[in-house]
NUGU-90071 format. One record per residue (C-alpha): x, y, z; residue number from 0. Coordinates in nm, 4 decimals, padded with zeros to 6 digits, always signed. Layout:
<site <X; Y; Z>; NUM>
...
//
This chain:
<site <+00.0000; +00.0000; +00.0000>; 0>
<site <+00.1226; +00.3463; -00.0897>; 1>
<site <+00.0063; +00.6704; +00.0730>; 2>
<site <+00.0976; +01.0116; -00.0628>; 3>
<site <+00.0473; +01.3365; +00.1255>; 4>
<site <-00.1032; +01.5351; -00.1617>; 5>
<site <-00.1667; +01.8174; +00.0848>; 6>
<site <-00.0874; +01.8339; +00.4563>; 7>
<site <-00.1421; +02.2005; +00.5393>; 8>
<site <-00.3791; +02.3811; +00.7690>; 9>
<site <-00.6766; +02.5861; +00.6545>; 10>
<site <-00.4619; +02.8928; +00.5857>; 11>
<site <-00.1854; +02.7484; +00.3678>; 12>
<site <+00.0791; +02.7904; +00.6384>; 13>
<site <+00.4223; +02.7183; +00.4968>; 14>
<site <+00.2809; +02.7273; +00.1434>; 15>
<site <+00.1200; +02.3865; +00.1937>; 16>
<site <-00.1952; +02.2588; +00.0269>; 17>
<site <-00.5100; +02.1729; +00.2235>; 18>
<site <-00.5519; +01.8211; +00.3568>; 19>
<site <-00.5678; +01.5457; +00.0967>; 20>
<site <-00.4059; +01.2018; +00.1197>; 21>
<site <-00.4013; +00.9600; -00.1750>; 22>
<site <-00.3897; +00.5858; -00.1058>; 23>
<site <-00.3022; +00.3231; -00.3664>; 24>
<site <-00.4017; -00.0268; -00.2543>; 25>
<site <-00.3839; -00.3515; -00.4465>; 26>
<site <-00.7417; -00.3326; -00.5721>; 27>
<site <-00.8482; +00.0296; -00.5230>; 28>
<site <-00.7446; +00.3948; -00.5059>; 29>
<site <-00.8987; +00.6398; -00.2602>; 30>
<site <-00.8601; +00.9833; -00.1049>; 31>
<site <-00.8716; +01.0766; +00.2602>; 32>
<site <-01.0150; +01.4305; +00.2590>; 33>
<site <-01.0189; +01.6636; -00.0396>; 34>
<site <-00.9570; +02.0190; +00.0759>; 35>
<site <-01.0209; +02.3315; -00.1267>; 36>
<site <-00.6784; +02.3356; -00.2959>; 37>
<site <-00.6729; +01.9635; -00.3734>; 38>
<site <-00.7288; +01.9775; -00.7497>; 39>
<site <-00.4079; +02.1762; -00.7952>; 40>
<site <-00.2223; +01.9465; -00.5564>; 41>
<site <-00.3507; +01.6249; -00.7181>; 42>
<site <-00.2442; +01.7415; -01.0605>; 43>
<site <+00.0942; +01.8526; -00.9319>; 44>
<site <+00.1426; +01.4967; -00.8022>; 45>
<site <+00.0474; +01.3578; -01.1437>; 46>
<site <-00.2239; +01.1326; -01.0042>; 47>
<site <-00.4970; +00.9734; -01.2145>; 48>
<site <-00.8206; +01.1236; -01.0853>; 49>
<site <-01.0383; +00.8751; -01.2713>; 50>
<site <-00.8732; +00.5847; -01.0888>; 51>
<site <-00.9919; +00.7199; -00.7527>; 52>
<site <-01.2972; +00.5172; -00.6552>; 53>
<site <-01.3746; +00.6665; -00.3143>; 54>
<site <-01.3250; +00.9896; -00.1228>; 55>
<site <-01.3492; +00.9565; +00.2558>; 56>
<site <-01.4209; +01.2844; +00.4366>; 57>
<site <-01.3288; +01.3380; +00.8020>; 58>
<site <-01.5368; +01.6506; +00.8585>; 59>
<site <-01.7188; +01.9249; +00.6748>; 60>
<site <-01.4783; +02.2176; +00.6804>; 61>
<site <-01.3689; +02.3648; +00.3478>; 62>
<site <-01.0026; +02.2752; +00.3949>; 63>
<site <-01.1070; +01.9088; +00.4207>; 64>
<site <-01.3941; +01.8729; +00.1728>; 65>
<site <-01.4030; +02.2003; -00.0249>; 66>
<site <-01.2292; +02.0507; -00.3293>; 67>
<site <-01.5074; +01.8011; -00.3928>; 68>
<site <-01.7269; +02.0239; -00.6151>; 69>
<site <-01.4345; +02.0725; -00.8518>; 70>
<site <-01.3328; +01.7056; -00.8330>; 71>
<site <-01.6846; +01.6004; -00.9345>; 72>
<site <-01.7294; +01.8559; -01.2129>; 73>
<site <-01.3796; +01.7844; -01.3441>; 74>
<site <-01.4868; +01.4230; -01.3876>; 75>
<site <-01.7735; +01.5374; -01.6086>; 76>
<site <-01.6060; +01.8092; -01.8149>; 77>
<site <-01.2293; +01.7542; -01.8148>; 78>
<site <-01.1185; +01.4071; -01.7106>; 79>
<site <-01.4193; +01.2404; -01.8782>; 80>
<site <-01.4747; +01.0014; -01.5930>; 81>
<site <-01.6687; +00.6844; -01.6699>; 82>
<site <-01.6443; +00.4778; -01.3504>; 83>
<site <-01.8597; +00.5404; -01.0436>; 84>
<site <-01.7448; +00.7630; -00.7577>; 85>
<site <-01.8339; +00.7121; -00.3918>; 86>
<site <-01.8022; +00.9930; -00.1377>; 87>
<site <-01.8285; +00.8843; +00.2254>; 88>
<site <-01.8329; +01.1111; +00.5261>; 89>
<site <-02.0254; +01.2341; +00.8291>; 90>
<site <-02.4008; +01.2763; +00.8591>; 91>
<site <-02.4993; +01.5936; +00.6763>; 92>
<site <-02.2515; +01.5317; +00.3927>; 93>
<site <-02.5186; +01.5003; +00.1242>; 94>
<site <-02.6761; +01.8398; +00.1969>; 95>
<site <-02.3501; +02.0252; +00.2655>; 96>
<site <-02.1891; +01.8930; -00.0526>; 97>
<site <-02.4891; +01.9985; -00.2622>; 98>
<site <-02.4765; +02.3443; -00.1043>; 99>
<site <-02.1004; +02.3690; -00.1640>; 100>
<site <-02.1449; +02.2722; -00.5284>; 101>
<site <-02.4164; +02.5285; -00.5862>; 102>
<site <-02.2166; +02.8004; -00.4102>; 103>
<site <-01.8978; +02.7258; -00.6025>; 104>
<site <-02.0468; +02.6227; -00.9379>; 105>
<site <-02.4144; +02.7234; -00.9690>; 106>
<site <-02.6404; +02.4633; -01.1342>; 107>
<site <-02.3704; +02.1958; -01.1059>; 108>
<site <-02.6029; +01.9712; -00.9064>; 109>
<site <-02.8610; +01.9787; -01.1857>; 110>
<site <-02.6336; +01.8412; -01.4569>; 111>
<site <-02.6709; +01.4798; -01.5654>; 112>
<site <-02.3301; +01.3098; -01.5347>; 113>
<site <-02.1929; +01.0155; -01.7300>; 114>
<site <-02.0778; +00.8492; -01.4085>; 115>
<site <-02.2681; +00.7478; -01.0978>; 116>
<site <-02.2018; +00.9424; -00.7775>; 117>
<site <-02.2973; +00.7762; -00.4507>; 118>
<site <-02.2993; +00.9648; -00.1206>; 119>
<site <-02.2586; +00.7512; +00.1915>; 120>
<site <-02.3160; +00.9070; +00.5330>; 121>
<site <-02.1154; +00.7105; +00.7881>; 122>
<site <-02.2389; +00.6325; +01.1378>; 123>
<site <-02.0095; +00.6861; +01.4371>; 124>
<site <-01.8575; +00.3588; +01.5525>; 125>
<site <-02.0048; +00.1517; +01.2702>; 126>
<site <-01.7408; -00.0425; +01.0729>; 127>
<site <-01.8280; -00.0683; +00.7034>; 128>
<site <-01.6550; -00.1773; +00.3842>; 129>
<site <-01.6746; +00.0517; +00.0821>; 130>
<site <-01.5076; -00.0382; -00.2481>; 131>
<site <-01.2712; -00.2801; -00.0761>; 132>
<site <-01.1757; -00.0425; +00.2067>; 133>
<site <-01.2975; -00.1101; +00.5600>; 134>
<site <-01.3458; +00.2117; +00.7550>; 135>
<site <-01.4521; +00.2828; +01.1116>; 136>
<site <-01.5429; +00.6435; +01.2006>; 137>
<site <-01.4914; +00.7661; +01.5565>; 138>
<site <-01.6655; +01.0782; +01.6838>; 139>
<site <-01.4101; +01.3427; +01.7885>; 140>
<site <-01.4275; +01.6992; +01.9235>; 141>
<site <-01.4186; +01.9732; +01.6587>; 142>
<site <-01.6778; +02.2387; +01.5832>; 143>
<site <-01.7851; +02.2168; +01.2186>; 144>
<site <-02.1649; +02.2043; +01.2119>; 145>
<site <-02.1787; +01.8261; +01.1641>; 146>
<site <-02.0293; +01.5271; +01.3458>; 147>
<site <-01.6482; +01.5270; +01.2996>; 148>
<site <-01.4654; +01.1973; +01.2633>; 149>
<site <-01.1317; +01.0340; +01.3158>; 150>
<site <-01.1081; +00.7545; +01.0588>; 151>
<site <-00.9530; +00.4084; +01.0862>; 152>
<site <-00.8897; +00.2271; +00.7566>; 153>
<site <-00.8169; -00.1410; +00.6994>; 154>
<site <-00.6868; -00.2350; +00.3553>; 155>
<site <-00.4235; -00.4758; +00.2194>; 156>
<site <-00.3742; -00.6155; +00.5681>; 157>
<site <-00.2633; -00.2750; +00.7018>; 158>
<site <-00.4246; -00.0185; +00.9291>; 159>
<site <-00.4040; +00.3531; +00.8596>; 160>
<site <-00.5625; +00.5888; +01.1129>; 161>
<site <-00.6251; +00.9600; +01.0779>; 162>
<site <-00.7231; +01.1914; +01.3625>; 163>
<site <-00.9034; +01.4499; +01.1533>; 164>
<site <-00.9166; +01.7859; +01.3308>; 165>
<site <-00.9910; +01.7583; +01.7019>; 166>
<site <-00.8851; +01.8539; +02.0483>; 167>
<site <-00.7797; +01.5582; +02.2594>; 168>
<site <-01.0471; +01.2937; +02.3069>; 169>
<site <-01.0106; +00.9329; +02.4141>; 170>
<site <-01.1672; +00.8314; +02.0839>; 171>
<site <-00.8232; +00.8857; +01.9302>; 172>
<site <-00.6928; +00.5893; +02.1288>; 173>
<site <-00.9526; +00.3607; +01.9711>; 174>
<site <-00.9034; +00.5089; +01.6251>; 175>
<site <-00.5253; +00.4854; +01.6269>; 176>
<site <-00.4439; +00.1886; +01.8492>; 177>
<site <-00.1685; -00.0333; +01.7026>; 178>
<site <-00.2087; +00.1265; +01.3586>; 179>
<site <+00.0658; +00.0693; +01.1049>; 180>
<site <+00.0415; +00.4425; +01.0375>; 181>
<site <-00.1291; +00.7064; +01.2498>; 182>
<site <-00.1596; +01.0485; +01.0874>; 183>
<site <-00.2371; +01.3006; +01.3585>; 184>
<site <-00.3160; +01.6693; +01.3598>; 185>
<site <-00.0429; +01.8702; +01.5350>; 186>
<site <-00.1570; +02.2288; +01.5156>; 187>
<site <+00.0621; +02.3584; +01.7984>; 188>
<site <+00.3526; +02.2099; +01.9901>; 189>
<site <+00.2479; +02.2727; +02.3505>; 190>
<site <-00.0285; +02.5327; +02.3315>; 191>
<site <-00.3677; +02.3735; +02.3958>; 192>
<site <-00.6483; +02.5434; +02.2051>; 193>
<site <-01.0124; +02.4508; +02.1687>; 194>
<site <-01.0993; +02.2135; +01.8820>; 195>
<site <-00.7354; +02.1354; +01.7871>; 196>
<site <-00.4604; +01.8984; +01.8974>; 197>
<site <-00.1156; +01.9928; +02.0251>; 198>
<site <+00.1863; +01.7624; +02.0113>; 199>
<site <+00.2558; +01.7642; +02.3837>; 200>
<site <-00.0918; +01.6311; +02.4582>; 201>
<site <-00.0733; +01.3770; +02.1757>; 202>
<site <+00.2606; +01.2385; +02.2949>; 203>
<site <+00.1322; +01.2113; +02.6514>; 204>
<site <-00.1099; +00.9482; +02.5187>; 205>
<site <+00.1223; +00.7784; +02.2732>; 206>
<site <+00.1771; +00.4738; +02.4958>; 207>
<site <-00.1985; +00.4138; +02.4933>; 208>
<site <-00.2250; +00.4457; +02.1159>; 209>
<site <+00.0890; +00.2439; +02.0312>; 210>
<site <+00.1126; +00.3368; +01.6616>; 211>
<site <+00.3919; +00.1731; +01.4650>; 212>
<site <+00.4519; +00.5001; +01.2807>; 213>
<site <+00.3313; +00.8484; +01.3751>; 214>
<site <+00.3254; +01.1317; +01.1234>; 215>
<site <+00.2150; +01.4846; +01.2131>; 216>
<site <+00.0024; +01.6948; +00.9803>; 217>
<site <-00.2125; +02.0129; +00.9698>; 218>
<site <+00.0640; +02.2168; +01.1359>; 219>
<site <+00.0576; +02.5878; +01.2169>; 220>
<site <+00.3708; +02.8033; +01.1785>; 221>
<site <+00.4464; +02.7220; +01.5425>; 222>
<site <+00.4975; +02.3552; +01.4512>; 223>
<site <+00.6469; +02.4115; +01.1086>; 224>
<site <+00.9333; +02.6038; +01.2691>; 225>
<site <+01.0222; +02.3140; +01.5014>; 226>
<site <+01.1952; +01.9817; +01.4359>; 227>
<site <+00.9883; +01.6670; +01.4615>; 228>
<site <+00.9746; +01.5380; +01.8192>; 229>
<site <+01.1521; +01.2088; +01.8880>; 230>
<site <+00.9622; +00.9170; +01.7425>; 231>
<site <+00.7515; +01.1351; +01.5124>; 232>
<site <+00.7756; +01.2520; +01.1534>; 233>
<site <+00.6392; +01.5687; +00.9992>; 234>
<site <+00.4393; +01.5359; +00.6807>; 235>
<site <+00.5419; +01.7252; +00.3679>; 236>
<site <+00.3367; +01.7888; +00.0553>; 237>
<site <+00.4206; +01.5148; -00.1942>; 238>
<site <+00.5710; +01.2825; +00.0711>; 239>
<site <+00.5193; +00.9119; -00.0065>; 240>
<site <+00.4828; +00.6330; +00.2522>; 241>
<site <+00.5076; +00.2648; +00.1590>; 242>
<site <+00.3424; +00.0158; +00.3944>; 243>
//
């Protein structure tokens, strides 16, 4: 399995980084984890085949995590000439918020008949499901975004990849990340606790409970970008590739 950090930045492009978007190539499928507002530029810069992506999993409904979806969908119709079906899976409220985002960004785009099927799946907290060969379990975390925010735990090709999403510390992160081959965790600040976001000091205080085999930090503010990676951690970079 191959994971590429297409974008690993915060909402504000700190450090010149693209919004959150991770591309996973598994033996039988390709999928995205989040698709932030700048993701179309980032995906094309990485040279990835958009039509090969079968599923987009969304952690929560903030623009820097799902705001690229209107353009991803319309690109499939007008530019990339997508033929295969696309599944978008995310929190309750995804169907309505995505339709609103599409109409705000590209008026009348929801009324166009497409040549490919688009299925919206609203995930239930704690319910493990398999979608297009990827088993995902969403865990409810603590982040204000107008809909339930999730940490996501993926099982594919015999590996486990966990992603915190955006959240302040919650014990749900232990369940989401426990013994994962790769745990991708928000690290907005180093040791400054703020509401709705995770700092590295708090994360590392719980590392022994989570026991990830590999821990990579993402969604970093300038405070974290200016620091070296703490011992036992790595810092994500746009374009970085992980082989599991």
